[in-house]
C-alpha positions in Angstrom: 0.0 -0.4 -0.2 2.6 2.6 -0.2 2.7 3.3 -3.0 -1.0 3.2 -3.7 -1.2 6.8 -4.5 0.1 6.6 -7.8 -1.8 4.1 -8.5 -4.9 6.0 -8.7 -7.4 7.1 -12.1 -6.9 10.4 -13.4 -8.8 11.8 -16.3 -8.2 14.2 -18.7 -9.9 15.1 -21.4 -12.1 11.9 -22.8 -9.3 9.6 -21.5 -9.3 8.2 -17.6 -6.1 6.4 -16.9 -6.1 3.9 -14.2 -2.5 5.3 -13.1 -0.6 8.0 -12.7 3.1 5.6 -13.4 3.8 7.0 -17.6 6.5 5.2 -19.3 8.6 8.2 -20.5 9.4 8.8 -24.6 13.0 7.1 -25.8 14.2 6.6 -28.6 14.4 3.6 -29.9 15.6 3.0 -33.7 13.6 -0.6 -34.3 11.5 0.9 -37.1 13.4 0.6 -40.7 12.4 2.3 -43.5 10.0 4.0 -40.8 7.2 1.7 -40.1 6.7 -0.3 -36.8 7.7 -3.9 -36.5 5.6 -6.1 -34.4 8.6 -6.9 -32.4 7.7 -2.8 -32.0 4.5 -3.8 -30.8 5.5 -6.2 -28.7 7.9 -3.9 -27.1 4.8 -1.0 -26.0 2.6 -3.9 -25.3 4.9 -5.3 -22.2 4.9 -1.9 -20.8 0.8 -1.9 -20.3 0.5 -5.4 -19.5 3.6 -4.3 -17.0 1.4 -1.9 -15.5 2.0 1.3 -16.9 -0.8 3.4 -17.0 -0.3 5.8 -20.0 3.0 4.7 -22.8 4.3 7.4 -25.1 6.0 6.2 -27.7 9.3 7.1 -29.0 9.6 10.1 -31.0 7.8 9.5 -34.1 8.6 11.5 -37.3 6.0 13.7 -39.2 5.6 14.1 -43.0 8.5 16.6 -43.6 11.6 15.9 -45.4 14.1 17.4 -42.8 12.4 16.0 -39.6 14.5 13.0 -39.0 17.7 11.8 -39.5 17.7 8.2 -39.4 16.0 5.7 -40.9 14.6 3.1 -38.4 12.8 6.0 -36.3 9.3 5.3 -37.0 7.2 8.0 -38.9 2.9 9.0 -38.6 2.3 8.8 -42.6 2.2 6.6 -45.3 -0.3 4.1 -45.2 2.4 0.6 -43.9 3.9 2.8 -41.1 0.4 3.8 -39.9 -0.3 -0.2 -40.3 2.3 -1.3 -37.9 0.5 1.5 -35.4 -2.5 0.3 -35.8 -0.6 -2.8 -34.6 0.8 -1.5 -31.3 -2.2 0.6 -30.9 -4.1 -2.9 -31.1 -1.3 -4.9 -28.8 -1.7 -2.1 -26.3 -5.1 -1.9 -25.7 -5.5 -5.2 -25.7 -3.3 -5.2 -22.6 -5.9 -3.2 -20.9 -3.1 0.2 -21.5 -3.0 3.4 -23.2 -1.0 5.3 -25.4 0.0 8.4 -27.2 2.3 8.7 -29.5 5.4 11.5 -29.2 5.4 13.8 -32.6 8.9 14.8 -33.0 10.9 17.0 -35.8 14.4 17.5 -35.2 14.5 20.8 -36.1 18.4 22.3 -35.6 19.8 18.8 -34.5 19.3 16.6 -37.0 22.5 15.4 -38.6 21.5 15.4 -42.6 24.8 13.0 -43.0 22.4 10.2 -41.4 19.4 10.5 -43.3 17.8 9.7 -46.4 18.3 12.8 -47.2 21.2 14.8 -46.6 21.1 17.4 -48.9 18.6 18.6 -46.8 20.0 21.3 -44.3 17.8 20.6 -40.4 14.9 23.0 -40.4 16.2 26.1 -38.3 13.8 29.5 -36.9 16.8 31.2 -37.6 19.8 29.2 -39.2 21.4 28.8 -36.4 21.9 26.0 -33.4 22.9 27.6 -30.7 26.0 27.6 -28.1 27.2 24.7 -27.3 27.8 24.1 -23.9 27.9 21.1 -21.4 27.3 18.5 -23.8 27.0 14.9 -24.5 27.5 15.2 -28.1 30.7 14.2 -30.0 32.5 16.8 -31.7 32.5 15.7 -35.1 28.4 16.1 -35.1 28.9 19.6 -33.7 31.6 21.3 -35.9 29.5 19.8 -39.1 26.3 21.0 -37.6 27.4 24.5 -35.9 27.7 25.5 -40.0 25.0 28.2 -39.9 22.1 27.4 -42.5 19.2 30.0 -43.9 16.3 30.4 -41.8 12.9 28.9 -42.3 10.7 30.9 -44.1 7.0 31.4 -43.2 6.3 28.7 -46.1 8.0 26.2 -44.4 6.4 26.9 -40.8 3.2 27.0 -43.0 3.6 23.4 -43.9 5.6 22.5 -40.5 2.6 23.6 -39.2 0.5 21.4 -41.0 2.5 18.2 -41.6 2.2 18.2 -37.2 -1.9 18.2 -38.0 -1.7 15.3 -40.9 0.6 13.1 -38.2 -1.5 14.3 -35.3 -4.7 13.6 -37.5 -3.5 10.1 -38.5 -2.5 9.0 -34.8 -6.4 9.4 -33.5 -7.6 8.1 -36.5 -5.8 4.9 -35.9 -6.7 4.4 -32.3 -3.8 6.7 -30.0 -5.7 7.8 -26.6 -4.5 11.1 -27.1 -1.1 13.1 -29.2 2.4 13.7 -27.2 4.9 16.9 -28.8 8.7 17.1 -28.7 8.5 20.5 -27.6 12.0 20.7 -25.9 15.3 19.1 -25.5 16.1 22.3 -28.4 14.5 19.8 -31.1 12.3 21.9 -33.7 9.3 23.5 -31.1 12.1 24.2 -29.0 14.3 26.0 -31.1 11.4 29.1 -31.2 10.9 28.8 -28.1 14.3 29.5 -26.7 16.1 32.6 -27.5 19.4 31.6 -27.9 18.0 29.7 -31.6 15.6 31.5 -32.6 16.6 35.3 -33.2 13.5 36.2 -35.8 11.9 39.9 -35.5 8.0 39.7 -36.4 5.6 36.8 -35.7 7.6 34.7 -34.5 10.3 35.5 -32.7 11.6 38.5 -29.8 9.9 38.6 -26.6 9.0 35.1 -24.9 5.6 35.7 -26.1 6.4 36.0 -29.9 9.0 33.5 -29.6 6.0 31.0 -28.5 3.7 31.4 -31.5 5.3 28.9 -33.5 4.0 26.2 -30.8 1.0 27.3 -30.2 -0.2 28.0 -33.8 0.8 24.1 -33.9 -1.1 23.6 -31.1 -4.3 25.3 -31.8 -3.8 23.9 -35.6 -3.9 20.1 -34.3 -7.0 20.6 -31.8 -9.3 21.9 -34.9 -7.8 18.3 -36.2 -8.6 16.3 -33.8 -10.9 17.8 -32.0 -11.5 19.3 -28.5 -11.7 16.1 -26.2 -8.7 14.4 -27.6 -6.0 14.9 -25.1 -2.8 17.1 -26.3 0.5 16.9 -24.0 3.3 18.9 -24.3 6.9 18.3 -23.7 8.9 21.1 -22.4 12.5 21.4 -21.1 15.5 24.4 -19.4 18.1 22.0 -20.5 19.1 21.5 -24.3 21.1 18.7 -25.9 23.6 22.0 -26.6 24.3 23.0 -23.5 22.4 21.4 -20.3 22.7 24.1 -18.3 20.4 26.3 -21.2 17.4 28.0 -19.4 14.4 28.2 -21.4 13.2 31.1 -18.9 15.3 32.7 -16.2 12.3 33.6 -14.3 8.3 31.5 -12.9 6.9 34.6 -14.5 8.7 34.2 -17.5 8.1 30.1 -17.6 4.2 31.5 -17.2 4.1 33.3 -20.7 4.8 30.6 -22.3 3.4 27.7 -20.5 -0.1 30.0 -20.2 0.2 30.6 -24.4 0.1 27.0 -25.1 -2.5 26.4 -22.5 -4.8 28.4 -24.0 -3.5 27.2 -27.3 -5.2 23.7 -26.1 -2.5 21.8 -24.1 -3.9 19.7 -21.5 -0.9 18.2 -19.5 3.1 20.1 -19.6 5.8 17.2 -19.6 8.4 18.7 -17.7 11.9 16.7 -19.1 14.7 17.5 -16.6 17.4 15.4 -15.8 16.3 15.2 -11.9 12.9 14.8 -10.8 13.4 16.7 -7.7 15.6 19.4 -8.6 14.4 22.9 -7.7 13.8 25.0 -11.1 14.2 28.5 -10.1 16.2 30.1 -6.9 13.7 30.3 -3.5 11.5 27.8 -3.8 12.3 23.8 -4.0 9.4 23.4 -6.6 10.8 21.0 -9.4 9.9 21.9 -13.2 6.9 20.3 -13.1 5.5 22.0 -10.1 5.9 24.8 -11.2 4.3 23.8 -14.5 1.0 23.2 -12.4 0.9 26.2 -10.3 1.5 28.5 -13.2 -1.0 26.8 -15.5 -3.5 25.1 -13.2 -3.1 22.2 -15.7 -1.8 18.5 -15.5 1.6 18.3 -15.2 4.3 14.9 -15.0 7.4 14.9 -13.6 10.4 12.9 -15.2 14.2 12.4 -14.6 16.0 9.9 -12.6 12.8 8.0 -11.3 13.9 4.1 -10.4 17.6 5.1 -10.8 20.6 6.4 -9.2 21.7 8.4 -11.5 21.1 10.8 -14.5 20.8 9.9 -18.5 24.0 12.1 -18.9 26.0 11.0 -16.5 25.5 7.3 -17.4 26.4 8.6 -20.9 29.9 9.6 -19.5 31.0 6.2 -17.5 28.7 6.0 -14.7 27.3 2.9 -12.8 24.0 3.0 -13.3 22.4 1.4 -10.3 18.2 0.1 -9.8 17.6 2.9 -6.8 13.9 2.4 -4.7 14.0 6.5 -4.7 9.6 7.0 -4.1 9.9 8.1 -1.2 11.4 11.0 -3.0 9.2 10.9 -5.4 6.4 10.4 -3.4 6.9 13.3 -0.8 6.3 16.0 -3.6 3.1 13.7 -5.4 1.6 13.9 -2.1 1.4 17.9 -1.8 0.2 18.4 -5.4 2.8 19.8 -6.8 3.0 17.1 -9.7 0.3 14.7 -11.6 1.8 11.8 -13.2 5.6 10.2 -12.8 7.2 9.2 -16.0 9.9 6.6 -15.6 12.5 6.4 -18.6 15.5 4.1 -18.7 14.3 1.7 -15.5 11.3 0.7 -17.2 13.1 -0.2 -20.6 15.5 -2.4 -19.0 12.5 -4.0 -16.5 8.7 -3.9 -18.3 7.2 -5.4 -14.9 8.6 -2.1 -12.7 4.8 -0.6 -12.3 3.6 -3.2 -11.0 7.2 -4.6 -9.1 6.7 -1.2 -7.2 2.9 -2.0 -6.5 3.4 -5.4 -5.4 6.9 -3.7 -3.3 8.9 -5.5 -4.6 12.3 -4.8 -4.6 13.4 -3.1 -8.6 15.1 -5.5 -10.5 19.0 -4.6 -11.6 19.3 -2.3 -14.3 21.1 -3.6 -17.0 22.7 -1.0 -20.1 23.0 -3.1 -22.2 18.9 -3.1 -22.7 19.3 0.0 -24.5 20.7 -1.5 -27.1 17.8 -3.4 -28.1 14.1 -4.3 -27.4 12.7 -6.2 -24.0 
């Protein structure tokens, strides 16, 4: 009964979740030609069987030639891919789970050399990649992608927004239970929000409210495409792939401007992506980023970052030992105060499909196996 608060239902829009444990989106690259296989369907089904109240898929590409840089990342368009996703959705639903796709455009972070279209540069609001600070990227990659390109035209912006809306409609028609958007980590949507990559003037650049207009227009367009009751989740972050120490907003007031614009546009759930779930977001307060999202907007929020493990993702990539760790008392202390509504679990659930069921039963965590990052378990 210790963790029972996490196993209460939650309703948002036309979706009711059996519990508050969410499988985090994690890039897998096991969908050749962008088409999810039966192995992918089994991978997501096992997390639903393992007790996740909601499964968020890996990042899924929209129909834009510059959206992705790896041919085995799945897409949300085309007859074959949609048939593959139908098998995924049916498998998760048969296991009693709920599932959303995380729609994704890599934007400035796309490595054109790895893609099927190396002749097309990444989409960038202002043609710049941003400052390279503390990161886990290879120097070869950074040297290549830091070369400036031309800014996106308004016609290209409109085309990308329309492609997001088509992908969202495809997903709902396929049977998904909601839409998740990747608006963090320096990818395309975030590159409009972040002052270091958005130096535009006019409609899409300048003050925070103008930098938020691309994301808001995108959400509004998706909302029109999928209807008023289907939940939309929006991932945002302070940190960027270009610099883990970067900040989207320096103050809660500035963050509130951006998030409330997105809430008004149609976002129902804010997925506050942090490297450690219990790190305070701003000086003078113990609230984490998910706590601030909920406080500023009144919307449902989700916390993520190291739940169930001994370290952060960047520490693991740096070679630190990663161990399974029961840190849920720290999660529950914040959850119990109403700081956030959903607990999102990544690497711990990647290696152990039964992580949620094991937690609820009071069983010790399974040992973490880093090799699980390279296979579908």
